[in-house]
C-alpha positions, 0 to 999 in steps of 0.5 A: 221495171227498169224499162219504165224508169228508162222511158220516164227518164228519156221523156224528161230529157226530151221535154227539157230539150224542147223547153230549152229550144223554145226558150232560145227561140223566144229570146231570139225573137222568133215569135215577135210579130212586127208586121201584123199590128201595123196593118191590123186596123186596115183589115178590120171589119167595119160594124154596121147598125143594119145587119141586112146591109152586109147581105148581098141583094137580089140583083147581086146574085144574078 
């Protein structure tokens, strides 16, 4: 029974360590993406009314 309590305690300590490290990285700006929003509109696909317009034609296949 002591082994069960010990593994639960150790897993909680490890989870707490990961939570602290995650919060520290969020505060440091690790997950802030400043580049993608500025170029996102350049790479967005343009939608067309004709769905066949995006398909390659027969002469493009050769």
